[in-house]
C-alpha angles and dihedrals in degrees: 000000000000112000123182119232089242094055094041091055095060104109134107101239128101104164122044125185123187120205127188148070136294092317092062094036086062102244109174093035104082118193117166093201093056123086109272092011096274132096111185136164095298093056089046091051091048091050090056094044090049096055108107092004109102093181096048115126131187134195127183116200097172120127126189119254096021119149122216095262092048090052089051094047098042106031111028098072094043089048093052091046089059090058097222124188091202125042129178117197126188113171141141101052094106090048093052092052092056121084110268095022104161115204092197094051090047091052091051090055093045097049098073090045091057089045092055092047092048092048089056088067097249125135104245124210118194124194121219119203126269121249102270095185096113097036137080086267093061092119091069095047094110092050091050090051092051092047090049092055090049089051091054089054091049092048092051092048094053101030093248126155122244118222095207108218093160091063094046095102092179088076089073088074110099090223089067090067133074119242089260088064089221101081133044125260123234088268090052093050090048091052093047091049090056090050092051092050090050090049086055089048091238120146112230145178098237108124117216107243124214104211117216114249115259114255113257114267130209119242090251093053092048092048091048092051091049092053092049091049092049092050098044102035118008101046094048089048091053092047091052090052093049089051090046090240127139133212085232096060107130093008121125128200113283094222108025095165131042117262138158121280114226122208103158127120114284095016121101112247112252094012096135111100136151126030108337088354094293122135133002121263115236113252121201 
């Protein structure tokens, strides 16, 4: 779909803040020229929203590994201080993966957060979880479904928008996922960004991609890849959880202050950071 810059710029938002965990930080979508070395769906959405909007600013407070309560404690106040008119919030996924993750209890904690964001005057976008039935996270599919229904209730109560990951059937394609099978690939982030823009009723220039089918693998090749994945990704993830450690320990937000998002020729996408796009925040 070819969309002119003039048409693509027709939306009411001028300051966008993204809250969340690794999904919103952009893990799985590496880009050396982006702050923190990752791009992700939120950067891609901001790039589209910023086209034709000279005063558009974008901040990303997400940090990998964060649980819902950590997102509330560490990101809600900074988000409100930035006075956004558009907020995306994806939270609770890391909680659901953990043993004992309660989708009803999580929803009870999330509801007042969405209320506060909505009362600030911002448009709020909530993400439900993807259908994990055919993935390595298939065991939590029922919990994700319950949480998703709770999110719909919260969204209806506070006039928020649902970015419907569950209905995004394209995410069943293995090419949408990173090799760790826990995060999305660049193609997955691209597809999600287009879905978010459509949920916001914003025309965009992101072309839907039809990924080529994976070549058939022998049983021996598939088994070998599973063993490599378990050794390099799944076992370290389990060990971190048992030790109550997070992949986000020591990591700071990649875009703590709003800045312009550049998408013009010759300028690295997502290079605007810091107040008015000046200066790089220090990441630890």
